[in-house]
C-alpha positions, 0 to 999 in steps of 0.5 A: 168071083174072078171073071173067067172069060174065054173069047173064041180063038178067032177073036183073039188079036193077031197084032199087039204092041209091046205095051199090050204084051205087058198087059197080057202078062200082068192083066189079061182081062184088061186086054180082053176088054180093050182089044176084043170087046173094044171098050174104051173109057170115056174121056173126061169132060175137063182136062185132068192133069194126072201122072200119066198125062204128065208123062205123055207131056214130057215125052212129047216135049222131048220128041219135038225138041229132038226133031227140031234140032235134027230137022230145023237146026235149032239149038239144043238149049234149056230155053228152047226145050222149056219153050216147047213144053210151054207151047204144048201146055198152052192154055192149061198153065192156069191149072194149079197142078200144072203151074205149081208142079208140072212146069217147075219139074219140067224146067228141072228136067230140061236143065238136067237133059241139056247139062247131061244129054246135049251131045246126044240130042245133037248126035244121030238120034231118032225118037218115037220110032215105030217098028214091028217083028213078025213070027208064025204060030199054029194059027198063022202070022203074028205081029209085035209092034213097038214104038221106041222113045229114043234110038241112038244110032252108033257106028257100024250099024249098032244102036242103043234104045232108051225108054223114058220113065217119069214114074218107077222103072221095072226091078231087076227081078221083073226084067229077068223073069220077063214080067216087064219085057217092054224094053227087051221086046224093043231090042228084039224088034231092032235086031230081028224085025225092023224099025221104019226109018233106020236099019240096025244090025245089033243092039249095043245097049238097052237103058231106062232114063228116069226123069222123075225127082231130082234126087233119082234121075238118070240112067239104069242100063240093062246087063246081058242084053243078048240073053234078055232079047233071046229070052224075050223072044222065047217068052213072047212066042210061048205067051202068044201060043198059050193064048191061042188055046181055047181054054186059056182064060183072060183073067183079071190081075192073075198075080194078085198085084195089090198096086194094080189099077186100070180103067177096067177094074170096075167092069171086072168086079174086082172089089167085090170078089177080092173080098171073098177070097 
């Protein structure tokens, strides 16, 4: 049967990232294992080029590229971006998947970024920026932490936050229902909290930038930004208050999402008990 775990309230985390909040909403058991029991999956003996690592690679390359333009005065060119990507991969280029799939796709992304985003990379831009937002609950102060893939600095203290996606992006329904609140929570940090190296007063836009197949690449901006940020703040406070209650369990896959998989599925015995339901 589904595991029902009720960790003591004193052990429940008082600081979570925006991605942790996503996990708490959609798979609390995974957060329980990771943050309370502090069990981490073992690193593989050899490098396995899976989809998540490909996403990390693309994020890192774009971050280094942006910083090199800003701090070193490098030219925003396709060649420089591809060079950074190849330097990150180093001795992994002999891997069949990396050589046959990662590099050709990254070269396409590099070309698209320069052709469509060059003026942004050469403008006022910060990447991988960390920030936080504090609020009080019945148990004391709680901290929301976040890291924005890209923040574009606009005029008069305004900013725009962009989240890179190398896989699927949340649907409109998931965003409006608060099931996938990561981008809105970053907007909350920008407006009511604080990012480390910038001082913004208002979020002008929140957008996903999809970097996947060449047929489905580009922007997907959110509408009604102010409403989404306010709703995200209300939802966040309700969520944390709910998990401050001793009788709130950390369930595995409470919404019975068929596509859900994480590193802790085996520990939850999901495959065993799901057959009996």
